[in-house]
Structures are given as structure tokens and as C-alpha cells.
DOMARBA-132521 format. One line per field, with one value per residue (C-alpha): x, y, z; residue in three letters. Coordinates in steps of 0.25 Angstrom, whole numbers, plus 5000, padded with zeros to 4 digits. Layout:
BEGIN
X (X:...)
Y (Y:...)
Z (Z:...)
resn (ALA:...)
//
This chain:
BEGIN
X (4905:4903:4910:4903:4912:4910:4911:4909:4914:4920:4910:4898:4896:4903:4909:4896:4887:4895:4895:4879:4878:4889:4890:4906:4913:4921:4931:4942:4953:4953:4957:4944:4936:4943:4941:4926:4931:4935:4951:4952:4943:4934:4927:4914:4903:4889:4878:4868:4851:4855:4865:4876:4889:4896:4909:4910:4922:4921:4930:4933:4929:4938:4946:4959:4956:4952:4963:4958:4943:4949:4957:4943:4933:4940:4933:4919:4906:4897:4900:4892:4893:4891:4885:4881:4867:4873:4885:4881:4891:4905:4920:4924:4909:4912:4926:4922:4911:4919:4928:4918:4915:4930:4929:4916:4909:4896:4887:4885:4874:4875:4872:4868:4872:4867:4852:4848:4854:4848:4834:4827:4829:4844:4845:4839:4848:4860:4854:4852:4866:4871:4864:4870:4883:4883:4875:4887:4896:4896:4885:4877:4862:4867:4856:4857:4852:4850:4855:4859:4869:4866:4850:4852:4841:4843:4855:4845:4842:4857:4859:4848:4854:4868:4864:4855:4867:4876:4867:4870:4885:4891:4901:4916:4922:4931:4943:4951:4961:4958:4963:4962:4966:4971:4964:4969:4979:4981:4986:4977:4985:4986:4983:4991:4989:4977:4973:4960:4952:4941:4944:4942:4943:4945:4944:4954:4956:4963:4977:4978:4991:4990:4998:4998:5000:5008:5020:5017:5018:5012:5003:4994:4980:4978:4965:4953:4941:4929:4921:4928:4925:4936:4934:4943:4940:4937:4927:4928:4922:4924:4931:4943:4955:4965:4975:4989:5000:5014:5012:5013:5004:5017:5017:5003:4996:4983:4981:4989:4981:4979:4980:4983:4996:5003:4991:4990:5002:5004:5005:5010:5005:4990:4981:4969:4954:4955:4942:4943:4934:4923:4925:4940:4944:4956:4960:4971:4984:4992:5003:4994:4998:4988:4985:4980:4970:4965:4958:4966:4979:4984:4996:5002:4998:5002:4992:4995:4984:4985:4973:4972:4981:4973:4960:4949:4940:4930:4938:4943:4956:4965:4978:4990:4993:5008:5007:5017:5016:5011:4997:4990:4977:4970:4963:4950:4954:4947:4957:4956:4967:4967:4974:4979:4965:4956:4950:4953:4948:4950:4945:4950:4963:4964:4978:4986:5000:5000:5012:5015:5006:5009:4997:4987:4990:4976:4982:4984:4971:4964:4971:4966:4953:4953:4961:4949:4940:4951:4958:4954:4956:4950:4937:4935:4938:4927:4918:4919:4918:4905:4899:4905:4901:4902:4905:4917:4910:4901:4913:4920:4909:4907:4922:4919:4933:4936:4935:4949:4954:4944:4948:4962:4959:4951:4962:4971:4960:4961:4975:4976:4966:4958:4946:4941:4934:4926:4927:4938:4945:4958:4955:4963:4956:4954:4945:4938:4922:4914:4904:4912:4910:4922:4923:4932:4942:4935:4923:4926:4931:4919:4909:4919:4918:4902:4902:4911:4903:4890:4895:4902:4888:4881:4892:4888:4874:4874:4888:4883:4881:4890:4890:4880:4871:4876:4862:4862:4875:4871:4858:4866:4878:4866:4875:4870:4872:4885:4891:4889:4895:4908:4909:4910:4917:4928:4926:4928:4940:4945:4943:4934:4922:4919:4910:4902:4889:4882:4887:4897:4906:4918:4930:4930:4916:4916:4904:4905:4892:4893:4893:4879:4876:4883:4876:4863:4868:4872:4860:4852:4859:4857:4842:4841:4851:4841:4831:4839:4829:4817:4825:4817:4811:4809:4823:4827:4841:4846:4845:4858:4864:4855:4860:4874:4873:4866:4878:4888:4879:4876:4860:4852:4839:4829:4819:4818:4812:4818:4835:4841:4855:4867:4868:4853:4851:4861:4857:4843:4847:4856:4845:4835:4843:4846:4833:4827:4838:4834:4819:4819:4809:4807:4795:4793:4787:4801:4808:4801:4802:4817:4821:4810:4805:4794:4787:4791:4806:4804:4798:4807:4820:4813:4810:4825:4830:4821:4826:4840:4836:4841:4826:4814:4800:4791:4776:4779:4792:4806:4815:4831:4834)
Y (5607:5598:5599:5596:5593:5595:5583:5583:5584:5597:5608:5602:5614:5612:5624:5631:5622:5627:5642:5641:5634:5642:5654:5652:5649:5638:5641:5648:5648:5658:5645:5639:5651:5653:5639:5637:5624:5620:5615:5615:5614:5624:5628:5633:5633:5635:5634:5623:5626:5619:5628:5618:5624:5616:5618:5614:5610:5612:5600:5601:5592:5593:5578:5585:5591:5579:5578:5593:5587:5576:5587:5591:5581:5573:5580:5582:5578:5578:5577:5588:5580:5589:5585:5593:5591:5593:5583:5572:5564:5566:5559:5569:5567:5551:5554:5563:5554:5542:5552:5555:5540:5535:5546:5541:5553:5549:5561:5569:5576:5577:5589:5590:5603:5611:5605:5619:5616:5601:5596:5588:5575:5575:5579:5566:5558:5565:5562:5549:5547:5553:5544:5533:5538:5540:5527:5519:5530:5536:5546:5537:5543:5556:5567:5573:5587:5595:5610:5621:5631:5641:5642:5638:5626:5615:5622:5623:5608:5604:5612:5606:5592:5596:5600:5587:5577:5584:5582:5569:5569:5565:5576:5574:5568:5575:5566:5577:5576:5586:5586:5597:5591:5604:5608:5622:5629:5644:5657:5669:5683:5686:5672:5663:5648:5641:5627:5622:5608:5601:5598:5583:5575:5587:5601:5613:5624:5639:5639:5624:5616:5609:5599:5599:5586:5577:5588:5590:5605:5611:5624:5633:5634:5650:5650:5642:5645:5637:5644:5657:5659:5657:5647:5642:5628:5619:5607:5594:5594:5609:5615:5624:5634:5634:5646:5638:5646:5645:5638:5642:5638:5631:5622:5616:5610:5602:5588:5592:5589:5600:5592:5591:5588:5574:5565:5565:5557:5558:5546:5540:5526:5524:5511:5512:5506:5508:5509:5510:5519:5510:5512:5515:5509:5501:5495:5500:5494:5491:5502:5512:5526:5536:5548:5548:5559:5560:5572:5585:5576:5570:5562:5550:5536:5522:5511:5498:5488:5480:5468:5469:5469:5480:5486:5489:5499:5499:5490:5492:5488:5491:5498:5505:5519:5524:5539:5549:5560:5560:5562:5565:5556:5547:5534:5534:5546:5544:5544:5543:5539:5544:5541:5553:5551:5547:5543:5528:5525:5529:5525:5527:5526:5516:5518:5530:5525:5510:5501:5494:5483:5470:5467:5458:5454:5449:5454:5468:5468:5464:5475:5486:5481:5482:5496:5500:5500:5508:5504:5500:5515:5520:5511:5514:5530:5530:5522:5529:5543:5539:5534:5541:5541:5527:5515:5507:5493:5500:5506:5494:5485:5497:5496:5482:5480:5468:5472:5471:5477:5489:5490:5492:5501:5510:5509:5515:5527:5530:5531:5538:5548:5545:5541:5541:5533:5538:5533:5524:5528:5525:5509:5502:5500:5485:5489:5500:5497:5495:5504:5515:5529:5532:5544:5548:5558:5568:5563:5566:5580:5583:5580:5586:5599:5597:5597:5609:5617:5612:5619:5630:5633:5632:5641:5652:5650:5649:5654:5654:5638:5628:5621:5613:5603:5587:5584:5595:5593:5577:5582:5591:5581:5570:5559:5547:5549:5538:5545:5560:5556:5550:5562:5573:5564:5565:5578:5581:5574:5580:5594:5599:5600:5601:5595:5603:5602:5593:5602:5602:5614:5618:5621:5635:5638:5649:5655:5669:5679:5693:5706:5708:5693:5694:5706:5699:5687:5697:5702:5690:5685:5696:5696:5681:5682:5695:5685:5672:5661:5668:5674:5681:5672:5683:5687:5689:5681:5676:5662:5660:5668:5661:5647:5652:5656:5642:5637:5645:5641:5655:5652:5639:5638:5630:5634:5640:5653:5651:5653:5653:5659:5647:5653:5654:5640:5633:5638:5634:5621:5618:5623:5614:5602:5606:5609:5596:5588:5592:5591:5579:5588:5601:5609:5619:5629:5626:5630:5642:5648:5642:5653:5663:5661:5657:5643:5647:5645:5635:5624:5627:5625:5612:5606:5610:5602:5592:5592:5592:5579:5586:5585:5576:5580:5572:5578:5593:5591:5588:5578:5578:5567)
Z (5182:5171:5156:5143:5131:5117:5105:5091:5078:5072:5068:5073:5083:5096:5099:5094:5102:5114:5112:5109:5123:5132:5123:5124:5111:5115:5102:5110:5099:5087:5078:5082:5079:5065:5061:5068:5076:5088:5089:5105:5117:5120:5132:5137:5148:5153:5162:5159:5162:5176:5180:5177:5172:5161:5154:5139:5131:5117:5109:5095:5084:5074:5074:5074:5088:5096:5105:5109:5110:5120:5129:5131:5132:5143:5154:5150:5157:5145:5129:5121:5107:5096:5082:5072:5066:5052:5052:5063:5068:5062:5065:5077:5083:5084:5088:5098:5103:5104:5112:5122:5123:5126:5137:5141:5143:5145:5146:5134:5125:5109:5102:5088:5084:5072:5071:5066:5051:5049:5049:5058:5052:5049:5066:5069:5059:5068:5081:5078:5071:5086:5094:5087:5088:5103:5108:5110:5117:5130:5126:5122:5125:5126:5124:5109:5106:5093:5095:5086:5092:5081:5085:5100:5096:5107:5115:5127:5127:5125:5137:5147:5141:5144:5158:5160:5156:5165:5176:5175:5173:5186:5193:5190:5203:5211:5217:5223:5211:5201:5186:5176:5163:5155:5142:5139:5144:5143:5148:5153:5155:5169:5174:5168:5164:5163:5161:5158:5160:5165:5180:5185:5197:5207:5210:5209:5215:5214:5222:5221:5217:5204:5196:5181:5175:5168:5170:5185:5185:5198:5198:5205:5201:5201:5196:5192:5183:5176:5166:5168:5182:5193:5203:5216:5214:5201:5201:5194:5181:5179:5168:5173:5170:5180:5181:5185:5192:5187:5174:5160:5147:5144:5156:5153:5142:5139:5144:5156:5171:5182:5195:5210:5213:5215:5209:5195:5189:5173:5165:5153:5154:5156:5157:5150:5145:5131:5122:5107:5099:5090:5075:5074:5061:5067:5080:5090:5092:5103:5106:5097:5098:5102:5107:5122:5127:5141:5147:5141:5138:5125:5123:5115:5119:5115:5118:5124:5122:5134:5131:5116:5104:5097:5101:5091:5090:5102:5110:5124:5129:5141:5135:5142:5135:5136:5133:5127:5138:5152:5154:5168:5169:5179:5180:5175:5165:5150:5138:5123:5112:5098:5086:5077:5069:5079:5093:5097:5109:5124:5138:5153:5160:5171:5175:5173:5178:5174:5172:5159:5156:5147:5137:5138:5153:5159:5172:5167:5161:5174:5181:5172:5173:5188:5188:5177:5189:5198:5208:5221:5227:5216:5216:5230:5229:5217:5224:5237:5230:5224:5236:5248:5259:5259:5270:5267:5265:5254:5247:5248:5242:5231:5226:5220:5225:5235:5249:5252:5240:5244:5257:5254:5244:5253:5262:5253:5250:5265:5266:5254:5260:5248:5257:5271:5281:5292:5307:5304:5318:5311:5308:5297:5283:5286:5298:5294:5295:5284:5288:5287:5279:5270:5259:5248:5253:5243:5247:5263:5258:5252:5262:5272:5264:5263:5278:5279:5269:5278:5291:5285:5281:5292:5300:5290:5292:5307:5311:5327:5326:5332:5320:5312:5320:5317:5312:5301:5295:5295:5287:5279:5275:5273:5280:5288:5303:5306:5293:5297:5311:5304:5295:5305:5314:5303:5300:5315:5316:5303:5310:5299:5308:5324:5331:5342:5349:5340:5327:5317:5314:5305:5314:5309:5314:5325:5331:5333:5335:5328:5336:5335:5338:5352:5355:5352:5360:5373:5373:5373:5384:5392:5390:5394:5407:5412:5415:5416:5419:5411:5399:5389:5378:5367:5366:5351:5347:5334:5334:5329:5341:5351:5346:5348:5363:5366:5359:5367:5381:5384:5382:5382:5375:5382:5372:5360:5367:5382:5382:5395:5396:5401:5414:5417:5411:5419:5432:5428:5424:5437:5447:5442:5442:5457:5460:5453:5459:5472:5472:5463:5453:5448:5442:5431:5442:5451:5440:5437:5452:5453:5441:5443:5428:5422:5420:5404:5409:5419:5409:5397:5406:5411:5398:5394:5405:5401:5387:5391:5401:5413:5419:5416:5417:5427:5427:5430:5437:5432:5438:5434:5423)
resn (MET:HIS:VAL:VAL:GLY:THR:ALA:GLY:HIS:VAL:ASP:HIS:GLY:LYS:SER:THR:LEU:VAL:GLN:ALA:LEU:THR:GLY:ILE:ASP:PRO:ASP:ARG:LEU:ARG:GLU:GLU:LYS:GLU:ARG:GLY:MET:THR:ILE:ASP:LEU:GLY:PHE:ALA:TRP:LEU:LYS:LEU:PRO:SER:GLY:ARG:GLU:VAL:SER:ILE:VAL:ASP:VAL:PRO:GLY:HIS:GLU:ARG:PHE:ILE:LYS:ASN:MET:LEU:ALA:GLY:VAL:GLY:GLY:ILE:ASP:LEU:ALA:LEU:LEU:VAL:ILE:ALA:ALA:ASP:GLU:GLY:ILE:MET:PRO:GLN:THR:SER:GLU:HIS:LEU:ALA:ILE:LEU:ASP:LEU:LEU:GLU:VAL:LYS:SER:GLY:VAL:VAL:ALA:ILE:THR:LYS:LYS:ASP:ILE:VAL:ASP:ASP:ASP:TRP:LEU:GLU:LEU:VAL:ILE:ALA:ASP:VAL:GLU:ASP:ALA:VAL:ALA:HIS:THR:SER:LEU:ALA:GLY:ALA:PRO:ILE:LEU:ALA:VAL:SER:SER:THR:THR:GLY:ASP:GLY:LEU:ALA:ALA:LEU:LEU:ALA:THR:LEU:ASP:GLN:GLN:LEU:GLU:ALA:THR:PRO:PRO:LYS:ARG:ASP:ILE:GLY:LYS:PRO:ARG:LEU:PRO:VAL:ASP:ARG:VAL:PHE:SER:ILE:ALA:GLY:PHE:GLY:THR:VAL:VAL:THR:GLY:THR:LEU:ILE:ASP:GLY:VAL:LEU:ASN:VAL:GLY:GLN:GLU:VAL:GLU:ILE:GLN:PRO:LYS:GLY:THR:ARG:SER:ARG:ILE:ARG:GLY:LEU:GLN:THR:HIS:LYS:ARG:LYS:VAL:ASP:THR:ALA:SER:PRO:GLY:SER:ARG:VAL:ALA:ALA:ASN:LEU:ALA:SER:LEU:GLY:THR:ASP:ASP:LEU:GLU:ARG:GLY:GLN:VAL:VAL:SER:ILE:PRO:GLY:TRP:LEU:ARG:PRO:THR:THR:VAL:VAL:ASP:VAL:LYS:LEU:ARG:MET:VAL:PRO:GLY:LEU:LYS:LYS:PRO:MET:GLY:HIS:ASN:ALA:VAL:VAL:THR:PHE:HIS:THR:GLY:ALA:ALA:GLU:THR:VAL:GLY:THR:VAL:ARG:LEU:LEU:GLU:LYS:PRO:GLU:LEU:ALA:PRO:GLY:GLU:THR:SER:TRP:ALA:GLN:ILE:LYS:LEU:ALA:ALA:PRO:VAL:ALA:LEU:ALA:LYS:GLY:ASP:PHE:PHE:VAL:VAL:ARG:SER:SER:LEU:GLU:THR:LEU:GLY:GLY:GLY:VAL:ILE:VAL:ASP:PRO:HIS:PRO:LYS:ARG:HIS:ARG:ARG:PHE:ARG:ALA:SER:VAL:LEU:ALA:SER:LEU:SER:THR:LEU:GLU:ARG:GLY:THR:PRO:GLU:GLU:ILE:LEU:LEU:GLN:SER:LEU:GLU:MET:SER:GLU:PRO:ILE:ASP:LEU:MET:THR:LEU:LEU:ASP:LYS:SER:GLY:LEU:ALA:ARG:ASP:GLU:ALA:ARG:SER:ALA:PHE:GLY:ARG:LEU:LEU:ALA:ASN:GLU:GLN:ALA:ILE:ALA:LEU:GLY:THR:ASN:GLY:GLN:GLU:MET:ASP:ARG:LEU:PRO:ALA:GLN:ILE:HIS:VAL:PHE:SER:SER:SER:GLY:TRP:GLY:LYS:LEU:ALA:GLU:LYS:VAL:ARG:THR:ALA:LEU:GLU:THR:TYR:HIS:THR:ASN:LEU:PRO:LEU:ARG:ILE:GLY:MET:PRO:LYS:GLU:GLU:LEU:LYS:SER:ARG:LEU:ARG:LEU:ALA:PRO:ARG:LEU:PHE:SER:GLU:VAL:MET:ASP:ARG:LEU:THR:LYS:GLU:GLY:ARG:VAL:VAL:GLU:GLU:SER:ASN:SER:TYR:ARG:LEU:PRO:SER:HIS:VAL:ARG:ARG:LEU:SER:ALA:ALA:GLN:GLN:ALA:GLU:ALA:GLU:ARG:TYR:LEU:GLN:ALA:ILE:SER:SER:ASN:PRO:PHE:ALA:PRO:PRO:SER:ASP:LEU:VAL:ILE:ASP:ALA:GLU:VAL:LEU:GLY:PHE:LEU:ALA:ASP:GLU:LYS:LYS:VAL:VAL:LYS:VAL:THR:GLU:SER:VAL:VAL:PHE:SER:ALA:THR:ALA:TYR:GLY:GLU:MET:ARG:GLN:ARG:ILE:ILE:ASP:GLN:THR:ARG:GLN:LYS:GLY:THR:ILE:THR:VAL:ALA:GLU:VAL:ARG:ASP:MET:PHE:GLY:THR:SER:ARG:LYS:TYR:ALA:LEU:ALA:PHE:LEU:GLU:HIS:LEU:ASP:GLU:GLN:ARG:VAL:THR:ARG:ARG:VAL:GLY:ASP:GLU:ARG:VAL:LEU:ARG)
//
């Protein structure tokens, strides 16, 4: 699931375009409809030509509602920058574009609306201006399309372009720590309190216990919806409505974050890499008071510049921001700071829980530069999640960390159960072989689920089989032989799978014949036992039932058409061994006469014993191996 966010100046046709594309009017408030202007966030959705479903967050364009725009634009995958052909680039066009650049939104499409009311020469001038405006931003090179929401001209091409751009957009990461920044709170009669937002970093499930930060309130998810459809599980990157139990609308507000209990700590101080917007009229001074925006949250902040006395337009500096109210955020989140009149700058949070720093200290600045890359554990974990499965030596080298530091960090990941190493046999971290395969805990969980699904599907389709043959499962998982062996050994030790007869099965798998299959099996056994040494070869029996009887050692398939009962097979095998041991050799004719059978059965049986390495052919005779 992907999220598209609109951006652009007021009255440039954002909401009209969204309605033309989706059939949904994103302006939900009566005041918005009366004034013909988006005031708060609007939402819609559609299915693109490829079948991909996307959510659309429609933001207000008026300068007075920039804070509402910031609440909705944080979790988007692609920006739809809307510019009216009759007016071109306007003040909020530039400010929205600057915000997208600060948030490093790299995927975008520019829609030039109202093409039906301008001539071609004017349209070309507007497009040229837009190309210049985006050239030095994160949207540089974004496709530009002219459309008319009134006539429908260009809308099909716009949908196709959105599809193409999203195809190249990487999926949202899933690190098992779901966060739902709340951008709307409301109540539905008969259901209770509902919050909405764009889910990041993990999944949410119906019935799951959650914690709402920064207050630390606990609740339980009673229900989930995406695009007004009920779902049991919401995935990262999707627009989600969550029905929360035991909470009223007074207990919740925009800017809070729904997550799993125990990990997301609110903060009132953050270390940041702050980048100023080019073209501002004056620099930012030390201890400047700003409004701080991240996710859907907004609060007042005081900016302490750590390496410069003031920060000029377009410059970048390390800074520490003291927040007036606690905010729930995480390392790597983006933020924007504004004055009462304009967007000043923004960047990325490198430490959500820092100590107070002294200004102009080289050691502090060096530490922040290192932290910008992530803690050693975070660097290793990210490298692992992007490359798993991977051997330990390659992972340590890939991290760019010093070897000892990397090994220590990986040891901490193991101790915290954020990573696993296959085939360690209890060795200490410093004794782990460089060639062992390692996984992140989330990656291991996904692989284990893939194995479980493969076996469950196999059991469903072939319920009478012991399990999936090893080679078939290895092919399905596309793992190298040694890695496959290590993976299955670990899953077996964890009790997730059972190894049996060169196959793997789920512990819950039990083979049972149906009543009809049981009757068919009994008829077949009776038929081949009636003439045990020359059983009928033209009997009809379901192949799966026959395989079940063979697995249960009630019959032995000598060839595709010759099947003996286990009793007859055992007697024939032992008598042939005894006779050959006594005389030294045995022939097909002697076996035929010994059991009063035909050459067909005698020859088939002896060739089977050859394959089983019980006998060996020498000319027209057999000898024991």
C-alpha cells in the first residue's frame, strides 16, 4: 500500500483533481464546502491501472493552514504537486515544495491543472517555470503533466504516471515497531473512538494491546479499517483507521502516536541536523523560538545552534531543540521548523534522547556526525535487514565499522534477540565462525513464516503425504544447500517443523484416510493379498492412497505397476536372501519357481533388490552384495 499526498497553493484545484481521479470528495467539513477551500486534511483512495491501491491525503493550500498540511504530508510515498495553469507558481507552491524537500520526499509528479482555460504557449511557459522551480529540490526530474479536472483531459496519463512512479518506490520497512501518528480523532455511534493515520515501521492487529504516546495511555484495538474495509492486520505504509477500546475522544488528539507498549519514549529534547530553506530574508539566531513539526505532531521549540552563531538561508548545522511539550518520535524521523509567517528549515533527528551539549565543542560535533550514521547496532541491523541472509564476515565488512566494534555490536544484537546466528552451537561472540549465516529477528520470522506457509499449503493439497520432500522445499525457498540445512536444523530445534522420512512437515500435520479412502485401501489390500506373489497389476487405486499405504509400510512398490503387500514382500525378500546365501547365486527362473509366480514378477522383484543393493547381477544370475 502506498500513500500519495497533494501539495500546492490554495485554489489551484487539488481537491477537485482528487475528486476527478477517485470519485471521492476529500473536503469533509461543512465550512470547507461553504468556502470552497480545504481547511483540514482530506482523504480519498483509488485503484491505479496496475491494480495497485493507493491512499490520497489532500492537504490545505492556504498559508494559514500550513500546520494542517504538515500533519498530513509526513508519511507519504509520493507527492502530487498541483499547480494551476492560469496562475503558475505561487507563494504556497514554493513553501510546499520547500517542505517536501526538507522531508526528502524523492518521488513525485507535478500536475498542471486547468489546462482547458489557457492556450498552449502560456502552458509551455508555466511548465518551463515549474522545471526550474523543482530542479534543485528532492523532486528534481519529476514528471510534469497538464490536465483538466473539468474535461478529464490528461487524467488517464496522470494515473499511469502515478503508477509508474510508485512502481519504483521502495516498500515501507517493517522493523516490528509499528507507529501510527494520529492525524484525526473522532467518534462513531455504536463503535466508539477512532483514530486515523499512516502506519509506519510495523503492523497492527485487531485485539492487539497498544500504547498511545506521549501520555502513555494503554488501549486495545477493537477494529481496523483501510479504505473503509475491515481488516484484521494493517500493513506499514497504509492509511489506517483504528477503533480504540476504553478511550474517549477527549483522551486523544492529533500528534499522538499509537504503538506497541514499552519502546517508544516521548522526549522534550532532540539533536538534529538542521537545514535552512534558501531564499529566506534573514538568518536564524541562536535560541530562536520556532514551531516544531514531526509526523502529525506540533509544539513550540527553542533552537540551540551547536556549531554556528547563526544559520544563514540555505546553510546546515547541528542543533539541539528544546521542546515545550513532549513528543513521541524516533531516530531518523524528519521534522520541519516554522516561524509564525514562514517555513524556516528542517531535517532529520539523529538522537531523540540526548544530553545537553556545550556549544562549539569539536568532540560533540564529531559524536553527532558518527551518530548521524546510526549507532553501531543500528548500522549493523539496517545492513542485515537489507542483505539477509548473509554471512557474518560479509555483514561486518558491509557495515563500515571497525571489526572489533562491529563484532561487539553484533553481540549486543544477539543478546537483545534482534539478530540470530545459525549453527552457533553456543559459541561466544568472539569465537563465532566468519562464515556462519545471520538473520535479523524480523527477517528470521519472515523466513519461518514462508516455510510454514509452504508446508501448510502442501499439507492442504496433499494431506496423505508425510510431508514436503526436502529437495522440493529447498527449491521452493531458493536457498543454497548449506544454508537450507542450517535453516531447517534451526526450525526443527525451535519445534516449528518436524523432519521425517527425508521430508518436512508441520507438527500439527496428521495424516488420516477418509471413510471412502479407507474402504478403497482395504479393497486394494485384500485384492493383492489374494494372490500375494503375483498380485493383480491392473487394479485401480488413487495414487495418494497408494502412497499412504506405502508410507505406512503396508505395501511395497517394486515398479509402477507391480505392488506387493508388505507381508508378501518381506517373505520373498528373506527367502531369496537365504537361497542365494546357501547356493551362492540365484536366477530369475529359480525365483519364479520358488514362488509359483510368473517371470514378470520374478524379474521385477530381483531388479528391485538390485536397486536396493541387496543383490547384484552377474550375467544371468544374482549374487548377494
